[in-house]
C-alpha positions in Angstrom: -6.1 5.5 13.0 -9.3 5.0 15.0 -11.5 6.2 17.8 -10.9 3.1 20.4 -7.0 1.4 19.1 -7.7 -1.1 21.4 -10.7 -2.4 19.6 -10.0 -1.2 16.2 -7.8 0.1 13.4 -8.3 2.2 10.4 -5.7 3.8 7.5 -6.1 7.4 7.4 -7.7 8.0 4.3 -5.4 11.1 3.5 -2.3 9.4 4.3 -3.5 6.5 2.1 -4.3 9.0 -0.8 -1.1 11.1 -0.2 0.8 7.6 -0.7 -0.9 6.2 -3.9 -0.1 9.9 -5.5 3.4 9.6 -4.4 3.7 6.0 -6.0 2.0 7.2 -9.5 4.2 6.6 -12.1 6.6 4.2 -10.2 6.9 0.6 -10.3 5.9 0.7 -6.8 2.3 -0.1 -5.4 0.3 -1.0 -2.0 -0.4 -4.5 -2.1 -1.8 -4.8 1.2 -2.0 -3.9 5.2 -0.9 -5.4 8.0 -2.7 -5.2 11.7 -3.2 -7.6 14.7 -6.2 -9.2 16.6 -4.0 -9.4 20.0 -7.2 -10.9 21.9 -8.7 -13.0 18.9 -8.1 -15.1 15.7 -5.6 -13.7 12.9 -8.7 -14.0 10.7 -10.5 -11.1 9.3 -13.3 -9.6 11.3 -16.6 -8.4 10.6 -14.6 -4.7 10.5 -12.0 -6.1 8.3 -15.0 -7.5 6.4 -17.0 -4.4 6.4 -13.8 -2.0 5.4 -12.4 -4.1 2.7 -12.9 -2.5 -0.9 -9.4 -2.9 -2.8 -9.6 -6.1 -5.1 -6.8 -8.5 -4.7 -5.4 -6.3 -1.5 -3.9 -8.4 1.3 -4.1 -8.3 4.8 -1.9 -9.6 6.8 -3.2 -10.4 10.3 -1.5 -11.6 13.5 -3.2 -12.5 16.6 -1.5 -12.8 19.9 -0.8 -15.8 22.1 1.4 -17.0 24.7 4.0 -14.4 25.4 6.6 -14.2 22.5 4.6 -16.1 20.2 1.7 -15.2 17.7 -0.1 -16.3 14.6 0.1 -14.6 11.5 -1.9 -15.5 8.2 -2.3 -13.7 5.3 -5.7 -13.4 3.2 -6.7 -11.6 0.0 -9.9 -9.6 -0.6 -11.9 -11.1 -3.7 -14.9 -9.2 -4.8 -16.3 -12.2 -6.7 -16.7 -14.6 -3.9 -17.7 -11.7 -1.6 -15.0 -11.6 1.1 -11.3 -13.2 1.8 -9.5 -15.8 0.0 -6.6 -17.5 2.5 -2.9 -17.0 1.2 -0.5 -19.7 1.7 2.9 -17.7 3.4 6.1 -19.4 2.6 9.4 -18.8 4.1 
């Protein structure tokens, strides 16, 4: 949810908190989010950095390339380093 979805994404805080409450007491949890940078790199943007507050939260980011292809990278927010640390994706 964002004012201009072409430029930004924002998880609706109410939806996020409702999900957190719904998961309380279960073995399930939210470990991260996924979004794309269609015209940019699959790296955390300045907006991503400004909105990152949850320690060890995974940011999975895809970026557009050629038709039908994309890059996909994962980063984890680490307060100790003041930003994101790349994660290795394995398949």
